Rosetta silent file (secondary structure, phi, psi, omega in degrees, C-alpha in Angstrom):
SEQUENCE: MKTGQITSAGQASRRRLLDAATAEFATYGIAGARVDRISAAAQVNKAQLYAYFGNKDKLFDAVFAEHLEMIVSTIPVTGDDLPGFAVRLYDAHLVHPELVRLATWARLERTPTGDLYHFMPGHDTEKLRSITDAQEAGLVDPTIPAPEVLAIVTAMSMTWSAAGVMFTASRDDPESDHDRRRTALALTVRRAFAPLAEPGTAAGTAAGAAG
SCORE:     score description
SCORE:     0.000 S_00000001
   1 L     0.000  -44.299 -178.871   24.321  -21.449   21.266 S_00000001
   2 H   -62.872  -43.602  179.615   26.411  -21.583   18.128 S_00000001
   3 H   -60.989  -42.353  179.121   23.756  -19.763   16.111 S_00000001
   4 H   -61.959  -39.842  179.613   23.520  -17.097   18.796 S_00000001
   5 H   -65.293  -40.035  178.578   27.280  -16.631   18.770 S_00000001
   6 H   -65.049  -44.173  179.439   27.276  -16.254   14.992 S_00000001
   7 H   -61.184  -43.582  179.293   24.458  -13.750   15.143 S_00000001
   8 H   -63.511  -42.960  178.948   26.250  -11.760   17.820 S_00000001
   9 H   -65.137  -39.327  179.161   29.482  -11.796   15.845 S_00000001
  10 H   -64.671  -40.199  177.872   27.615  -10.769   12.719 S_00000001
  11 H   -64.486  -39.601  179.032   26.007   -7.837   14.503 S_00000001
  12 H   -65.523  -40.269  178.424   29.386   -6.733   15.805 S_00000001
  13 H   -64.684  -42.606  179.642   30.886   -6.930   12.299 S_00000001
  14 H   -62.980  -39.870  178.769   27.988   -4.952   10.856 S_00000001
  15 H   -63.527  -43.018  179.788   28.430   -2.302   13.541 S_00000001
  16 H   -65.247  -36.790  177.863   32.138   -1.958   12.780 S_00000001
  17 H   -64.766  -43.434  179.500   31.374   -1.625    9.082 S_00000001
  18 H   -63.515  -40.988 -179.992   28.836    1.141    9.713 S_00000001
  19 H   -67.454  -43.683  179.254   31.280    3.013   11.955 S_00000001
  20 H   -66.391  -39.285 -179.795   34.150    2.659    9.486 S_00000001
  21 H   -67.739  -35.042  177.176   31.905    3.629    6.584 S_00000001
  22 H   -58.640  -48.867  179.633   30.713    6.710    8.455 S_00000001
  23 H   -64.100  -41.185 -178.457   34.263    7.979    8.770 S_00000001
  24 H   -66.180  -49.803 -178.407   35.103    7.063    5.177 S_00000001
  25 H   -67.373  -38.264 -179.785   32.034    8.656    3.564 S_00000001
  26 H   -63.903  -32.570 -178.234   32.221   11.757    5.753 S_00000001
  27 H   -84.796  -43.042 -170.791   35.817   12.295    4.658 S_00000001
  28 H  -112.186   -7.419 -176.315   35.770   11.278    1.000 S_00000001
  29 H    79.971 -175.222 -176.929   32.148   11.373   -0.104 S_00000001
  30 H   -75.199  -51.203 -177.718   30.372    8.610   -1.992 S_00000001
  31 H   -65.995  -37.426 -176.225   32.490    8.543   -5.142 S_00000001
  32 H   -81.607  -15.832 -179.225   35.757    8.969   -3.264 S_00000001
  33 L   -67.682  148.140 -179.172   35.080    6.335   -0.594 S_00000001
  34 L  -123.250  126.514  179.575   36.860    3.023   -0.983 S_00000001
  35 H   -61.080  -36.257  179.369   35.406   -0.303    0.059 S_00000001
  36 H   -58.979  -43.584 -179.370   38.916   -1.639    0.654 S_00000001
  37 H   -67.985  -40.423  179.041   39.589    1.042    3.261 S_00000001
  38 H   -62.323  -45.925 -179.115   36.227    0.500    4.946 S_00000001
  39 H   -61.683  -44.088 -179.067   36.787   -3.249    5.066 S_00000001
  40 H   -66.402  -43.699 -178.491   40.294   -2.861    6.472 S_00000001
  41 H   -64.751  -35.628 -178.989   39.256   -0.299    9.088 S_00000001
  42 H   -84.628  -11.567 -175.696   36.366   -2.499   10.233 S_00000001
  43 L    57.567   43.904  178.042   38.481   -5.664   10.116 S_00000001
  44 L  -132.024  131.623 -177.112   35.731   -7.319    8.109 S_00000001
  45 L   -69.912  158.271 -174.997   36.382   -8.901    4.714 S_00000001
  46 H   -63.653  -30.684  179.120   34.748   -7.438    1.625 S_00000001
  47 H   -60.993  -40.346  177.504   32.647  -10.522    1.023 S_00000001
  48 H   -67.800  -40.124  178.567   30.911   -9.915    4.345 S_00000001
  49 H   -57.318  -48.598 -179.578   30.487   -6.245    3.567 S_00000001
  50 H   -66.793  -32.404  178.787   28.716   -7.054    0.305 S_00000001
  51 H   -66.898  -37.098 -179.273   26.649   -9.732    2.023 S_00000001
  52 H   -77.388  -41.351 -168.429   25.402   -7.216    4.600 S_00000001
  53 H  -120.786  -11.846  177.113   24.884   -4.176    2.377 S_00000001
  54 L    91.149  -60.654  178.946   24.980   -5.231   -1.276 S_00000001
  55 L  -159.870  179.100 -175.058   27.232   -2.491   -2.631 S_00000001
  56 H   -64.047  -40.742 -179.970   28.889    0.793   -1.718 S_00000001
  57 H   -61.834  -42.008  179.691   25.844    2.920   -2.561 S_00000001
  58 H   -70.156  -30.082  175.350   23.593    0.846   -0.323 S_00000001
  59 H   -66.082  -42.705  176.522   26.176    1.023    2.442 S_00000001
  60 H   -61.123  -43.158  178.690   26.064    4.819    2.211 S_00000001
  61 H   -55.845  -44.008 -178.483   22.264    4.674    2.331 S_00000001
  62 H   -65.515  -41.739  179.472   22.435    2.635    5.538 S_00000001
  63 H   -64.638  -48.901 -176.901   24.954    5.001    7.116 S_00000001
  64 H   -63.569  -44.392 -179.485   23.038    8.147    6.160 S_00000001
  65 H   -62.510  -39.881 -179.129   19.685    6.747    7.269 S_00000001
  66 H   -63.441  -43.515 -178.501   21.097    5.705   10.643 S_00000001
  67 H   -71.092  -37.223  177.665   22.491    9.151   11.374 S_00000001
  68 H   -65.468  -43.012  179.484   19.363   10.921   10.206 S_00000001
  69 H   -61.339  -35.503  178.380   17.198    8.664   12.351 S_00000001
  70 H   -61.602  -44.639 -179.914   19.382    9.509   15.328 S_00000001
  71 H   -67.775  -44.290 -177.862   18.729   13.229   14.864 S_00000001
  72 H   -61.797  -42.330 -173.954   15.019   12.750   14.170 S_00000001
  73 H   -81.028  -26.660 -175.654   14.468   10.541   17.209 S_00000001
  74 H  -100.729  -16.341 -178.676   16.599   12.433   19.715 S_00000001
  75 L  -129.035   74.605  178.506   15.882   16.062   18.742 S_00000001
  76 L   -68.202  149.044  176.088   12.158   16.514   18.155 S_00000001
  77 L   -73.676  134.079  173.504   10.918   19.882   16.963 S_00000001
  78 L  -114.166   99.870 -176.259    9.168   21.872   19.653 S_00000001
  79 H   -58.950  -29.102  179.825    7.041   24.404   17.819 S_00000001
  80 H   -84.272    1.019  177.097    6.425   26.315   21.041 S_00000001
  81 H  -148.197   64.148  179.538   10.198   26.610   21.585 S_00000001
  82 H   -62.047  -37.661  176.670   11.884   27.037   18.213 S_00000001
  83 H   -59.834  -40.883  178.907   14.931   28.779   19.777 S_00000001
  84 H   -65.149  -38.781  176.955   15.472   25.759   22.017 S_00000001
  85 H   -61.771  -44.201 -179.438   15.169   23.416   19.033 S_00000001
  86 H   -61.672  -41.948 -179.565   17.745   25.457   17.103 S_00000001
  87 H   -66.807  -39.198  178.053   20.190   25.338   20.022 S_00000001
  88 H   -64.401  -36.772  175.732   19.766   21.580   20.397 S_00000001
  89 H   -66.356  -40.989  176.597   20.553   21.189   16.699 S_00000001
  90 H   -54.513  -47.969 -178.904   23.632   23.385   17.134 S_00000001
  91 H   -65.075  -38.444  179.504   24.847   21.058   19.873 S_00000001
  92 H   -65.271  -40.986  178.991   24.051   17.951   17.815 S_00000001
  93 H   -67.248  -30.559  179.216   26.023   19.259   14.849 S_00000001
  94 H   -70.102  -41.846 -177.816   28.885   20.057   17.205 S_00000001
  95 H   -78.942  -32.116 -176.889   28.958   16.544   18.653 S_00000001
  96 L  -124.816   65.935 -179.962   28.228   14.779   15.346 S_00000001
  97 H   -62.383  -21.255 -179.876   29.899   16.798   12.549 S_00000001
  98 H   -62.800  -30.725  178.903   29.930   13.635   10.440 S_00000001
  99 H   -63.400  -43.710  179.694   26.166   13.985    9.938 S_00000001
 100 H   -64.458  -40.340  179.919   26.598   17.405    8.350 S_00000001
 101 H   -67.308  -40.721  177.175   29.398   16.105    6.134 S_00000001
 102 H   -61.662  -43.306  179.905   27.323   13.093    5.055 S_00000001
 103 H   -64.268  -37.728  179.706   24.394   15.379    4.248 S_00000001
 104 H   -65.844  -44.263  177.199   26.682   17.685    2.260 S_00000001
 105 H   -63.921  -40.393  179.218   28.054   14.815    0.195 S_00000001
 106 H   -61.979  -39.626  178.167   24.531   13.467   -0.355 S_00000001
 107 H   -66.725  -42.733 -177.730   23.439   16.880   -1.624 S_00000001
 108 H   -70.421  -40.388 -170.635   26.448   17.211   -3.913 S_00000001
 109 H  -104.589  -17.156 -173.360   26.474   13.667   -5.285 S_00000001
 110 L  -118.372  -55.198 -169.842   22.939   12.378   -4.942 S_00000001
 111 L  -128.348   82.918 -176.397   20.171   14.937   -4.609 S_00000001
 112 L   -66.531  -24.620  177.796   21.132   18.373   -5.982 S_00000001
 113 L  -137.935  165.024  176.351   17.569   19.697   -5.574 S_00000001
 114 L    82.514 -166.414 -175.827   14.443   18.821   -3.631 S_00000001
 115 L   -72.266  116.643 -178.789   14.052   16.956   -0.345 S_00000001
 116 L   -66.109  -26.761 -174.935   17.396   15.536    0.725 S_00000001
 117 L  -106.914   34.792 -177.399   15.645   13.038    2.979 S_00000001
 118 L   -61.319  -21.799 -178.291   13.121   11.783    0.427 S_00000001
 119 L   -77.738   -3.666  176.647   14.072    8.199    1.240 S_00000001
 120 L  -121.592   76.134 -178.206   12.439    8.605    4.648 S_00000001
 121 L   -55.147  135.395  178.834    8.798    9.450    3.886 S_00000001
 122 L    82.419    7.490 -176.683    7.136   11.278    6.735 S_00000001
 123 L   -61.972  -25.458 -177.542   10.428   12.269    8.373 S_00000001
 124 L  -110.180    7.846 -175.888    9.147   15.814    8.886 S_00000001
 125 H   -59.506  -51.384 -178.046    5.466   15.093    9.592 S_00000001
 126 H   -66.934  -36.342  178.612    5.663   15.482   13.367 S_00000001
 127 H   -61.599  -48.627 -178.298    7.950   18.504   13.070 S_00000001
 128 H   -65.516  -37.333  178.178    5.560   20.316   10.757 S_00000001
 129 H   -63.805  -41.562 -179.849    2.578   19.427   12.921 S_00000001
 130 H   -62.874  -41.703  179.043    4.316   20.831   15.984 S_00000001
 131 H   -66.965  -44.370  179.177    5.084   24.089   14.193 S_00000001
 132 H   -60.644  -42.648  177.858    1.549   24.347   12.807 S_00000001
 133 H   -59.868  -41.755  179.576    0.090   23.779   16.281 S_00000001
 134 H   -66.724  -35.906  177.020    2.296   26.555   17.645 S_00000001
 135 H   -65.899  -43.021  179.966    1.169   28.872   14.849 S_00000001
 136 H   -66.857  -26.516  178.695   -2.483   28.140   15.583 S_00000001
 137 L   -84.949   -0.539  178.943   -1.815   28.816   19.268 S_00000001
 138 L    80.650   18.492 -177.605   -0.399   32.246   18.408 S_00000001
 139 L   -97.615  -21.141 -178.492    3.155   31.364   19.418 S_00000001
 140 L  -131.528  140.781  179.677    4.782   31.386   15.969 S_00000001
 141 L   -51.232  116.758 -177.023    4.223   33.757   13.053 S_00000001
 142 L   -81.929   -5.442 -177.989    1.489   32.066   10.975 S_00000001
 143 L   -80.091  -11.875  177.436    2.308   34.022    7.804 S_00000001
 144 L  -104.451  119.464 -178.922    5.345   31.810    7.129 S_00000001
 145 L   -55.463  144.079 -177.086    4.402   28.257    6.056 S_00000001
 146 H   -53.102  -42.475  179.593    5.555   25.558    8.460 S_00000001
 147 H   -60.052  -35.790  179.192    7.911   23.865    5.928 S_00000001
 148 H   -72.169  -37.453  176.235    9.730   27.177    5.440 S_00000001
 149 H   -58.768  -48.637 -178.809    9.940   27.740    9.190 S_00000001
 150 H   -61.688  -44.521 -178.745   11.527   24.316    9.629 S_00000001
 151 H   -63.615  -42.017 -177.102   13.961   24.826    6.742 S_00000001
 152 H   -70.978  -43.395  179.276   15.078   28.253    7.945 S_00000001
 153 H   -62.437  -41.891  178.616   15.504   27.266   11.594 S_00000001
 154 H   -61.873  -43.652  179.383   17.501   24.203   10.543 S_00000001
 155 H   -64.370  -40.126  177.699   19.724   26.317    8.305 S_00000001
 156 H   -60.444  -40.692 -177.882   20.271   28.839   11.094 S_00000001
 157 H   -65.707  -20.600 -177.789   21.344   26.057   13.448 S_00000001
 158 L   -94.555    8.715 -176.973   23.987   25.018   10.916 S_00000001
 159 L   -53.663  -39.762 -177.528   25.625   28.449   10.747 S_00000001
 160 L  -108.713   18.308 -176.792   28.720   27.214   12.614 S_00000001
 161 L   -80.680 -175.332  178.081   28.527   23.575   11.506 S_00000001
 162 L   -62.988  -17.005  177.266   30.905   21.621    9.268 S_00000001
 163 L   -99.179    8.003 -178.040   28.991   23.155    6.358 S_00000001
 164 L   -62.233  137.031 -178.595   29.407   26.679    7.712 S_00000001
 165 L   -81.577  -39.299 -175.460   30.449   29.248    5.119 S_00000001
 166 L   -91.302  -44.072 -172.831   32.017   31.771    7.491 S_00000001
 167 L  -157.310  136.272  176.806   33.230   29.731   10.458 S_00000001
 168 L  -111.080  123.060 -178.879   33.076   26.118   11.629 S_00000001
 169 L   -75.587  157.255  177.067   32.895   25.522   15.354 S_00000001
 170 L  -127.035  150.285  176.388   34.858   22.816   17.134 S_00000001
 171 L   -61.448  -21.458 -178.799   34.091   20.925   20.309 S_00000001
 172 L   -83.627   -5.709  177.299   37.459   22.225   21.533 S_00000001
 173 L   -62.691  151.135  176.768   36.339   25.864   21.329 S_00000001
 174 L   -55.991  142.835 -179.309   35.977   27.608   24.694 S_00000001
 175 H   -59.804  -29.354  178.096   32.558   27.023   26.244 S_00000001
 176 H   -63.359  -33.288  177.111   32.087   30.787   26.351 S_00000001
 177 H   -67.468  -44.177  178.827   32.227   30.810   22.534 S_00000001
 178 H   -63.120  -41.514 -179.979   29.563   28.112   22.321 S_00000001
 179 H   -63.824  -39.225  179.050   27.365   29.959   24.806 S_00000001
 180 H   -63.334  -42.048  178.870   27.704   33.175   22.820 S_00000001
 181 H   -67.503  -43.294  178.989   26.643   31.397   19.621 S_00000001
 182 H   -59.275  -42.223 -179.954   23.750   29.617   21.335 S_00000001
 183 H   -64.356  -45.242  179.403   22.511   32.930   22.699 S_00000001
 184 H   -63.440  -41.864 -179.847   22.774   34.645   19.318 S_00000001
 185 H   -63.862  -48.746 -178.693   21.063   31.737   17.584 S_00000001
 186 H   -61.824  -43.041 -179.341   18.193   31.556   20.067 S_00000001
 187 H   -64.539  -42.197 -179.393   17.643   35.316   19.966 S_00000001
 188 H   -65.678  -43.798  178.571   17.667   35.424   16.164 S_00000001
 189 H   -63.954  -42.646 -179.672   15.217   32.542   15.824 S_00000001
 190 H   -60.422  -45.737 -179.111   12.918   34.057   18.452 S_00000001
 191 H   -67.478  -38.387 -175.308   12.863   37.405   16.671 S_00000001
 192 H   -66.134  -34.647 -172.129   12.464   35.873   13.219 S_00000001
 193 H  -117.891   14.958  176.219    9.375   33.830   14.026 S_00000001
 194 L   -64.498  141.619  178.757    7.690   35.818   16.770 S_00000001
 195 L   -61.611  143.557 -179.999    3.978   36.318   16.009 S_00000001
 196 L   -69.828  135.438  178.796    3.169   39.681   14.486 S_00000001
 197 L   -75.320  142.181  178.792    1.625   42.137   16.935 S_00000001
 198 L   -70.547  135.383  176.788   -1.853   43.366   16.098 S_00000001
 199 L   -57.365  140.460  177.212   -1.963   47.047   15.022 S_00000001
 200 L    93.882  -17.152  177.709   -3.327   49.263   17.752 S_00000001
 201 L   -83.607  165.999  178.844   -2.178   47.044   20.626 S_00000001
 202 H   -61.145  -40.423  179.628    0.534   48.098   23.038 S_00000001
 203 H   -66.616  -39.169  179.982    2.853   45.492   21.539 S_00000001
 204 H   -66.480  -39.473  177.925    2.027   46.652   18.042 S_00000001
 205 H   -63.934  -43.064  179.277    2.685   50.287   18.933 S_00000001
 206 H   -64.957  -39.038  179.389    6.021   49.370   20.510 S_00000001
 207 H   -65.274  -41.424  179.545    6.962   47.289   17.463 S_00000001
 208 H   -64.241  -39.350  178.923    6.085   50.148   15.142 S_00000001
 209 H   -66.421  -39.690  179.692    8.159   52.580   17.193 S_00000001
 210 H   -66.216  -34.483 -179.439   11.097   50.155   17.207 S_00000001
 211 L   -71.295    0.000    0.000   10.826   49.775   13.434 S_00000001
């Protein structure tokens, strides 16, 4: 019983540290984050923090990995519905802006080029397979490689995120504003990756006339 109580208490302390560290890193980045503030906010002494995570960098790794895993596991790519995937990402970024901020700090301070999520090998395997399957089924333009499709759709979904250049959306915005953005996002993604119509077909003729 005593061991179980200690384990339960330890899990609760670890959870509070992860939550406090999420807020700290999202606000101040890796270099600017302070272990003292994280420890105080979590009401866990620094000795325990170091025992659980080793050091501040490893604590950031744990925080970032947890949030990335949440997105990967709860928002799978649907190659046959890229607009729907983009909208779900929009909503996820709206509800969890800390993920975008963590990713931005990781890009600035850790990985200036290349795969930001290199520490999670295979994180995009299922996504790319889904897109490739949709391309082979004639649902997505096959002339754009699947990795580029995934990168572009993800970037589009972040247009109004915490990393947005023009405008950052808030959960407090009117629902009509969110609906307008979702509609624009879905329409843009659909148009961008629609399969090319074959010349000579009715669709191809209409596309040529529209162009």
